[in-house]
Residue frames as a rotation matrix with the C-alpha (Angstrom) as fourth column:
MET 1
0.064 0.299 0.952 149.36
0.577 -0.790 0.209 55.27
0.814 0.536 -0.223 119.15
THR 2
-0.775 -0.375 -0.510 150.31
0.632 -0.426 -0.647 58.16
0.025 -0.823 0.567 121.41
THR 3
0.345 0.936 -0.072 147.68
0.936 -0.337 0.101 60.40
0.070 -0.103 -0.992 122.82
PHE 4
0.430 -0.089 0.898 147.63
0.182 -0.966 -0.183 64.16
0.884 0.243 -0.399 122.92
SER 5
0.915 -0.045 0.401 148.32
-0.391 -0.343 0.854 64.15
0.099 -0.938 -0.332 126.67
GLN 6
0.644 -0.741 0.190 151.33
0.584 0.637 0.503 61.84
-0.494 -0.213 0.843 126.20
GLU 7
0.158 -0.565 0.810 152.76
0.849 -0.342 -0.404 64.13
0.505 0.751 0.426 123.53
LYS 8
0.616 0.145 0.774 152.08
-0.130 -0.951 0.282 67.16
0.777 -0.274 -0.567 125.68
ALA 9
0.961 -0.249 0.120 153.84
-0.074 0.186 0.980 65.52
-0.267 -0.950 0.160 128.65
ALA 10
0.444 -0.832 0.333 156.94
0.859 0.501 0.108 64.92
-0.256 0.238 0.937 126.52
ILE 11
0.649 -0.160 0.743 157.43
0.328 -0.822 -0.464 68.61
0.686 0.546 -0.481 125.70
THR 12
-0.200 -0.793 -0.576 160.55
0.972 -0.087 -0.218 70.20
0.123 -0.603 0.788 127.17
HIS 13
0.835 0.441 0.329 159.99
0.369 -0.892 0.260 73.52
0.408 -0.096 -0.908 128.93
ILE 14
-0.302 -0.940 -0.159 162.86
0.870 -0.203 -0.450 75.89
0.390 -0.274 0.879 129.63
GLU 15
0.786 0.518 0.336 162.36
0.298 -0.795 0.528 78.64
0.541 -0.315 -0.780 132.18
GLY 16
-0.134 -0.864 0.486 164.70
-0.143 -0.468 -0.872 80.92
0.981 -0.186 -0.060 134.02
ALA 17
0.473 0.162 -0.866 165.58
0.804 0.323 0.499 80.56
0.361 -0.932 0.022 137.68
LEU 18
0.623 -0.195 0.758 166.63
-0.234 -0.971 -0.057 83.29
0.747 -0.142 -0.650 140.04
HIS 19
0.874 -0.410 0.261 169.39
-0.186 0.212 0.959 81.54
-0.449 -0.887 0.109 141.97
ASP 20
0.355 -0.845 0.399 173.08
0.763 0.509 0.399 80.70
-0.540 0.163 0.826 141.54
ASN 21
0.887 0.053 0.460 174.02
0.343 -0.741 -0.577 84.23
0.310 0.669 -0.675 140.56
HIS 22
0.662 -0.662 -0.352 177.40
0.271 -0.227 0.935 84.42
-0.699 -0.715 0.029 142.35
SER 23
-0.373 -0.887 0.273 179.37
0.564 0.016 0.825 84.45
-0.736 0.462 0.494 139.12
VAL 24
0.410 0.616 0.673 176.91
0.912 -0.264 -0.313 86.53
-0.015 0.742 -0.670 137.08
ARG 25
-0.676 -0.638 -0.369 178.34
0.571 -0.770 0.286 89.76
-0.467 -0.018 0.884 135.65
ILE 26
0.370 0.897 0.242 175.93
0.914 -0.304 -0.267 92.62
-0.166 0.320 -0.933 135.07
GLY 27
-0.850 -0.497 0.174 176.51
0.523 -0.832 0.183 95.90
0.054 0.246 0.968 133.32
ILE 28
0.256 0.909 -0.330 174.13
0.851 -0.373 -0.369 98.75
-0.459 -0.186 -0.869 134.07
ALA 29
-0.715 -0.397 0.575 174.09
0.648 -0.685 0.333 101.57
0.261 0.611 0.747 131.52
VAL 30
0.067 0.710 -0.701 172.48
0.879 -0.374 -0.295 104.72
-0.471 -0.597 -0.649 132.89
GLY 31
-0.142 -0.002 0.990 171.37
0.651 -0.754 0.092 107.92
0.746 0.657 0.109 131.19
ARG 32
-0.747 -0.270 -0.608 171.94
0.659 -0.421 -0.624 110.86
-0.087 -0.866 0.492 133.55
PHE 33
-0.787 0.505 0.355 169.24
-0.276 -0.802 0.529 113.07
0.552 0.318 0.770 132.03
ASN 34
0.368 0.898 0.242 166.34
-0.555 0.003 0.832 113.28
0.746 -0.440 0.500 134.54
GLY 35
-0.418 -0.770 -0.482 168.89
-0.102 0.567 -0.817 111.91
0.903 -0.292 -0.316 136.98
PHE 36
-0.678 0.187 0.711 166.94
-0.735 -0.194 -0.650 112.64
0.016 -0.963 0.269 140.15
LEU 37
0.466 0.874 0.134 164.39
-0.852 0.485 -0.199 110.08
-0.239 -0.021 0.971 138.93
VAL 38
0.510 -0.329 -0.795 166.80
-0.432 0.702 -0.567 107.67
0.744 0.632 0.216 137.23
GLU 39
-0.546 -0.784 0.295 168.84
-0.648 0.172 -0.742 107.20
0.531 -0.597 -0.602 140.40
SER 40
-0.027 0.623 0.782 165.84
-0.864 0.378 -0.331 105.46
-0.502 -0.685 0.528 141.99
LEU 41
0.856 0.291 -0.428 165.87
-0.495 0.700 -0.515 103.01
0.149 0.652 0.743 139.08
VAL 42
0.007 -0.946 -0.324 169.60
-0.454 0.286 -0.844 102.39
0.891 0.153 -0.427 139.60
GLU 43
-0.561 -0.179 0.808 169.08
-0.828 0.119 -0.548 101.77
0.002 -0.977 -0.215 143.31
GLY 44
0.450 0.820 0.354 166.23
-0.764 0.559 -0.322 99.37
-0.462 -0.126 0.878 142.53
ALA 45
0.711 -0.241 -0.661 168.31
-0.418 0.610 -0.673 97.45
0.565 0.755 0.333 140.01
ILE 46
-0.379 -0.924 0.037 171.26
-0.534 0.186 -0.825 97.10
0.756 -0.333 -0.564 142.35
ASP 47
-0.284 0.374 0.883 168.95
-0.907 0.194 -0.374 96.03
-0.311 -0.907 0.284 145.18
ALA 48
0.770 0.630 -0.103 167.43
-0.621 0.701 -0.350 93.28
-0.149 0.333 0.931 143.01
LEU 49
0.438 -0.672 -0.597 170.82
-0.352 0.483 -0.802 92.01
0.827 0.561 -0.025 141.88
VAL 50
-0.578 -0.708 0.407 172.40
-0.629 0.069 -0.774 91.93
0.520 -0.703 -0.485 145.33
ARG 51
-0.023 0.671 0.741 169.30
-0.917 0.282 -0.284 90.35
-0.399 -0.686 0.608 146.91
HIS 52
0.912 0.410 -0.014 169.54
-0.369 0.804 -0.465 87.56
-0.180 0.429 0.885 144.34
GLY 53
0.726 -0.620 0.299 173.19
0.358 0.711 0.606 86.75
-0.588 -0.333 0.737 144.90
VAL 54
0.633 -0.555 0.539 175.08
0.498 -0.241 -0.833 88.91
0.592 0.796 0.124 142.42
LEU 55
0.133 -0.694 -0.708 178.34
0.943 -0.131 0.305 90.05
-0.304 -0.708 0.637 143.98
GLY 56
0.744 0.174 -0.645 178.92
0.155 -0.984 -0.086 93.80
-0.650 -0.036 -0.759 144.14
LYS 57
-0.227 -0.932 -0.283 182.25
-0.249 -0.226 0.942 93.41
-0.942 0.284 -0.181 142.36
ASN 58
-0.710 0.016 0.704 180.36
0.586 0.567 0.578 91.89
-0.391 0.823 -0.412 139.40
ILE 59
0.502 0.855 0.128 178.07
0.829 -0.434 -0.352 94.90
-0.246 0.283 -0.927 138.94
HIS 60
-0.688 -0.722 -0.068 179.41
0.645 -0.652 0.398 97.76
-0.332 0.230 0.915 136.83
VAL 61
0.496 0.833 -0.243 177.47
0.649 -0.542 -0.533 101.01
-0.577 0.106 -0.810 136.42
VAL 62
-0.664 -0.636 0.394 178.30
0.731 -0.442 0.519 103.16
-0.156 0.633 0.758 133.39
ARG 63
0.231 0.752 -0.618 176.79
0.531 -0.629 -0.568 106.64
-0.815 -0.197 -0.544 133.23
VAL 64
-0.662 -0.332 0.671 176.27
0.748 -0.346 0.567 108.64
0.044 0.877 0.478 130.04
PRO 65
-0.981 0.196 -0.013 174.52
-0.194 -0.976 -0.097 111.96
-0.032 -0.093 0.995 129.33
GLY 66
-0.235 0.972 0.006 171.10
-0.846 -0.202 -0.493 110.63
-0.478 -0.121 0.870 128.23
ALA 67
0.341 0.527 0.778 168.94
-0.149 0.848 -0.509 107.99
-0.928 0.057 0.368 126.63
PHE 68
0.909 0.018 -0.418 170.17
-0.416 -0.044 -0.908 108.65
-0.034 0.999 -0.033 123.09
GLU 69
0.016 -0.995 -0.100 173.71
-0.942 0.018 -0.334 107.65
0.334 0.100 -0.937 124.13
LEU 70
0.135 0.079 0.988 172.60
-0.759 0.649 0.052 104.38
-0.637 -0.757 0.148 125.74
PRO 71
0.967 0.232 0.101 172.51
-0.126 0.786 -0.605 102.09
-0.220 0.572 0.790 122.66
LEU 72
0.511 -0.847 -0.146 176.10
-0.297 -0.014 -0.955 102.83
0.807 0.532 -0.258 121.71
THR 73
-0.155 -0.529 0.835 177.15
-0.976 -0.047 -0.211 102.44
0.151 -0.848 -0.509 125.33
ALA 74
0.515 0.416 0.749 175.37
-0.542 0.836 -0.091 99.07
-0.664 -0.359 0.656 125.52
LYS 75
0.950 -0.209 -0.233 177.10
-0.112 0.470 -0.876 98.07
0.293 0.858 0.423 122.27
LYS 76
0.072 -0.981 0.181 180.54
-0.643 -0.185 -0.743 98.90
0.762 -0.063 -0.644 123.69
MET 77
-0.077 -0.033 0.997 179.68
-0.944 0.325 -0.062 97.00
-0.322 -0.945 -0.056 126.87
ALA 78
0.838 0.440 0.321 178.51
-0.307 0.869 -0.389 93.97
-0.450 0.227 0.864 124.86
GLU 79
0.745 -0.604 -0.282 181.66
-0.229 0.165 -0.959 94.03
0.626 0.780 -0.016 122.73
SER 80
-0.002 -0.792 0.610 183.82
-0.944 -0.199 -0.262 93.93
0.329 -0.577 -0.748 125.87
ASN 81
0.129 0.182 -0.975 182.52
-0.045 0.983 0.178 90.42
0.991 0.021 0.135 126.73
ASN 82
-0.863 -0.471 0.185 182.64
-0.161 -0.091 -0.983 91.49
0.480 -0.878 0.003 130.39
TYR 83
-0.541 0.751 0.378 178.91
-0.766 -0.256 -0.589 91.03
-0.346 -0.608 0.714 131.02
ASP 84
-0.867 0.368 0.337 176.33
0.404 0.914 0.042 88.27
-0.292 0.173 -0.941 130.99
ALA 85
0.178 0.908 0.381 173.55
0.968 -0.230 0.096 90.85
0.175 0.352 -0.920 130.59
ILE 86
-0.913 -0.379 0.153 173.20
0.361 -0.923 -0.131 94.60
0.191 -0.064 0.979 130.31
VAL 87
0.104 0.918 -0.382 170.46
0.965 -0.186 -0.183 96.53
-0.239 -0.350 -0.906 132.09
VAL 88
-0.722 -0.303 0.621 169.76
0.530 -0.820 0.216 99.91
0.444 0.486 0.753 130.51
LEU 89
0.044 0.711 -0.702 168.10
0.964 -0.216 -0.159 102.60
-0.264 -0.669 -0.695 132.65
GLY 90
-0.953 -0.270 0.137 166.93
0.295 -0.929 0.223 106.09
0.067 0.253 0.965 131.85
ALA 91
-0.094 0.951 -0.295 163.90
0.683 -0.154 -0.714 108.35
-0.724 -0.269 -0.635 131.69
ILE 92
-0.932 -0.030 0.362 162.42
0.309 -0.589 0.747 110.11
0.191 0.808 0.558 128.69
ILE 93
-0.307 0.836 -0.456 159.58
0.577 -0.217 -0.787 112.43
-0.757 -0.504 -0.416 129.60
ARG 94
0.009 0.394 0.919 157.33
0.981 -0.180 0.067 113.83
0.192 0.901 -0.388 126.87
GLY 95
-0.600 -0.187 -0.777 157.70
0.358 -0.932 -0.052 117.53
-0.715 -0.309 0.627 126.24
ALA 96
0.316 0.766 -0.560 156.15
-0.132 -0.549 -0.825 119.98
-0.940 0.334 -0.072 123.83
THR 97
0.027 -0.391 -0.920 158.30
-0.974 -0.217 0.064 118.90
-0.224 0.895 -0.386 120.87
PRO 98
0.844 0.311 -0.437 158.67
-0.452 0.851 -0.268 115.66
0.289 0.424 0.858 118.88
HIS 99
-0.148 -0.985 0.086 162.09
-0.850 0.082 -0.520 115.12
0.505 -0.150 -0.850 120.48
PHE 100
-0.091 0.210 0.973 160.50
-0.804 0.562 -0.196 112.57
-0.588 -0.800 0.118 122.88
ASP 101
0.833 0.528 0.166 159.30
-0.325 0.709 -0.626 110.33
-0.448 0.468 0.762 120.04
ILE 102
0.611 -0.678 -0.410 162.65
-0.478 0.097 -0.873 110.38
0.631 0.729 -0.265 118.27
VAL 103
-0.350 -0.807 0.476 164.74
-0.882 0.111 -0.459 109.61
0.317 -0.580 -0.750 121.35
ALA 104
0.066 0.444 0.894 162.35
-0.716 0.645 -0.267 106.93
-0.695 -0.622 0.361 122.64
SER 105
0.929 0.362 -0.076 162.10
-0.297 0.607 -0.737 105.18
-0.221 0.707 0.672 119.29
GLU 106
0.497 -0.803 -0.329 165.76
-0.488 0.055 -0.871 105.33
0.717 0.594 -0.364 118.36
SER 107
-0.336 -0.636 0.695 167.01
-0.940 0.178 -0.292 104.22
0.062 -0.751 -0.657 121.77
ALA 108
0.335 0.533 0.777 164.64
-0.550 0.780 -0.298 101.23
-0.765 -0.328 0.554 121.79
LYS 109
0.965 0.003 -0.261 165.65
-0.236 0.437 -0.868 100.24
0.111 0.899 0.423 118.25
GLY 110
0.190 -0.982 -0.018 169.33
-0.725 -0.128 -0.676 100.61
0.662 0.141 -0.736 119.07
LEU 111
-0.243 -0.253 0.936 169.09
-0.902 0.414 -0.122 98.45
-0.357 -0.874 -0.329 122.19
SER 112
0.714 0.545 0.439 167.27
-0.318 0.812 -0.490 95.72
-0.624 0.210 0.753 120.27
GLN 113
0.798 -0.472 -0.375 169.99
-0.354 0.137 -0.925 95.77
0.488 0.871 -0.058 117.62
VAL 114
-0.165 -0.892 0.421 172.71
-0.934 0.004 -0.356 95.39
0.316 -0.452 -0.834 120.25
ALA 115
0.063 0.253 0.965 170.97
-0.682 0.717 -0.144 92.38
-0.729 -0.649 0.217 121.78
LEU 116
0.910 0.375 0.175 170.49
-0.127 0.655 -0.745 90.69
-0.394 0.656 0.644 118.43
GLN 117
0.642 -0.722 -0.258 173.98
-0.490 -0.128 -0.862 91.46
0.590 0.680 -0.436 117.10
HIS 118
-0.318 -0.887 0.335 175.80
-0.793 0.055 -0.606 90.32
0.519 -0.458 -0.721 120.22
GLY 119
0.020 0.389 -0.921 173.55
0.076 0.918 0.389 87.56
0.997 -0.078 -0.011 121.54
ILE 120
-0.869 -0.288 -0.402 173.34
0.429 -0.033 -0.903 89.10
0.247 -0.957 0.152 124.99
ALA 121
0.196 0.951 -0.240 170.30
0.963 -0.140 0.229 90.08
0.184 -0.276 -0.943 127.02
VAL 122
-0.922 -0.303 0.241 169.98
0.269 -0.949 -0.163 93.87
0.278 -0.086 0.957 126.81
ILE 123
-0.190 0.892 -0.411 167.11
0.981 0.160 -0.106 94.85
-0.029 -0.423 -0.905 129.07
ASN 124
-0.541 0.077 0.837 165.39
0.302 -0.912 0.279 98.10
0.785 0.403 0.470 128.16
GLY 125
-0.076 0.460 -0.885 164.56
0.995 -0.024 -0.098 99.80
-0.067 -0.888 -0.455 131.44
ILE 126
-0.973 -0.198 0.118 164.21
0.215 -0.965 0.149 103.26
0.085 0.170 0.982 129.91
LEU 127
-0.228 0.927 -0.299 161.02
0.654 -0.082 -0.752 104.85
-0.722 -0.367 -0.587 131.16
THR 128
-0.902 0.111 0.418 158.99
0.271 -0.607 0.747 106.64
0.336 0.787 0.517 128.48
THR 129
-0.328 0.764 -0.556 156.34
0.878 0.029 -0.478 108.66
-0.349 -0.645 -0.680 130.23
GLU 130
0.243 0.572 0.783 153.96
0.773 -0.602 0.200 111.52
0.586 0.557 -0.589 129.58
ASN 131
0.552 0.015 0.834 154.92
-0.327 -0.916 0.233 113.49
0.767 -0.401 -0.500 132.69
ILE 132
-0.484 -0.805 0.343 157.04
-0.597 0.018 -0.802 113.58
0.639 -0.593 -0.490 135.84
GLU 133
0.032 0.577 0.816 154.24
-0.966 0.229 -0.124 112.05
-0.258 -0.784 0.564 137.92
GLN 134
0.915 0.290 -0.282 154.19
-0.374 0.872 -0.317 108.89
0.153 0.395 0.906 135.78
THR 135
0.151 -0.946 -0.287 157.96
-0.221 0.250 -0.943 108.69
0.964 0.206 -0.171 136.01
ILE 136
-0.456 -0.269 0.848 157.88
-0.852 -0.142 -0.503 108.97
0.256 -0.953 -0.165 139.80
GLU 137
0.522 0.746 0.413 155.25
-0.812 0.582 -0.024 106.21
-0.259 -0.323 0.910 139.95
ARG 138
0.924 -0.148 -0.353 157.50
-0.077 0.832 -0.550 103.87
0.375 0.535 0.757 137.94
ALA 139
-0.013 -0.996 0.092 160.68
-0.226 -0.086 -0.970 104.77
0.974 -0.034 -0.224 139.79
GLY 140
-0.803 -0.425 -0.417 159.62
0.191 0.479 -0.856 103.32
0.564 -0.768 -0.304 143.09
THR 141
-0.734 0.598 0.322 156.16
-0.612 -0.378 -0.695 104.40
-0.293 -0.707 0.643 144.22
LYS 142
0.150 0.976 0.160 152.75
-0.782 0.216 -0.584 103.21
-0.605 -0.038 0.795 142.97
ALA 143
0.815 0.209 -0.541 153.86
-0.558 0.539 -0.631 101.18
0.160 0.816 0.556 139.96
GLY 144
0.816 -0.569 0.101 156.86
0.461 0.746 0.481 99.60
-0.350 -0.346 0.871 141.68
ASN 145
0.261 -0.815 -0.517 160.45
-0.499 -0.573 0.650 100.16
-0.826 0.089 -0.556 140.66
LYS 146
0.968 0.170 -0.187 161.08
-0.239 0.376 -0.895 99.44
-0.082 0.911 0.404 136.98
GLY 147
0.102 -0.989 -0.105 164.83
-0.904 -0.048 -0.425 99.32
0.415 0.139 -0.899 137.64
TYR 148
-0.327 -0.107 0.939 164.27
-0.694 0.702 -0.162 96.42
-0.642 -0.704 -0.304 140.03
GLU 149
0.624 0.677 0.389 162.06
-0.198 0.619 -0.760 94.70
-0.756 0.398 0.521 137.42
ALA 150
0.748 -0.405 -0.526 164.65
-0.601 -0.075 -0.796 95.22
0.283 0.911 -0.300 134.66
ALA 151
-0.311 -0.908 0.280 167.37
-0.944 0.261 -0.200 93.64
0.109 -0.326 -0.939 136.81
MET 152
-0.106 0.356 0.929 165.15
-0.441 0.820 -0.364 90.66
-0.891 -0.448 0.070 137.60
THR 153
0.898 0.413 -0.155 164.47
-0.287 0.281 -0.916 90.22
-0.334 0.867 0.371 133.88
ALA 154
0.275 -0.886 -0.374 168.22
-0.874 -0.068 -0.481 90.23
0.401 0.459 -0.793 133.22
LEU 155
-0.489 -0.471 0.734 168.79
-0.780 0.612 -0.126 87.46
-0.390 -0.635 -0.667 135.78
GLU 156
0.321 0.695 0.643 166.00
-0.223 0.716 -0.662 85.36
-0.920 0.069 0.385 134.35
MET 157
0.892 0.010 -0.452 167.27
-0.452 0.005 -0.892 85.79
-0.006 1.000 0.009 130.79
ILE 158
-0.155 -0.988 -0.016 170.79
-0.972 0.155 -0.176 84.77
0.176 -0.012 -0.984 131.79
SER 159
-0.383 0.084 0.920 169.35
-0.494 0.823 -0.281 81.63
-0.781 -0.562 -0.273 133.32
VAL 160
0.704 0.693 0.155 167.26
-0.190 0.394 -0.899 80.86
-0.685 0.603 0.409 130.24
PHE 161
0.631 -0.514 -0.581 170.22
-0.730 -0.140 -0.669 81.37
0.263 0.846 -0.463 127.91
ASN 162
-0.408 -0.825 0.390 172.38
-0.907 0.415 -0.072 79.10
-0.102 -0.383 -0.918 130.05
LYS 163
-0.153 0.447 0.881 169.75
-0.266 0.840 -0.472 76.36
-0.952 -0.307 -0.009 129.83
ILE 164
0.776 0.468 -0.424 169.22
-0.508 0.064 -0.859 76.60
-0.375 0.881 0.287 126.07
């Protein structure tokens, strides 16, 4: 009779690693709207990738007007089969109209659909904030750099998928 601890010890755990990224190909889709803030996210993402062994020639940055255009851009990138993961960066800042809610919701839904349809990690690094101060905090000051975090998530997901 096996014990609970024996059964627990037999469980296989799969986790991502953050090494061996020389051949990893990353697409970064960037919404230019609020670009002065988004560029910090792009710099953070590229920094994370290069620090963890991704070759510069294997990083492609695609810029589009704004967050609403990012799901279709990610879809085209996924269809190209040129990338192991796609990092999506942008900033949607709440205004006085419901436009924020529509763009934030639809872009998130669209990115999820791309990931599920194409079986590729599509990392949603679009900031959705109440004001410019919150955006600044998440683009490299108090709350860290969410672009860096999104790129690290992409690397981990590639590793997990390769192990599955």
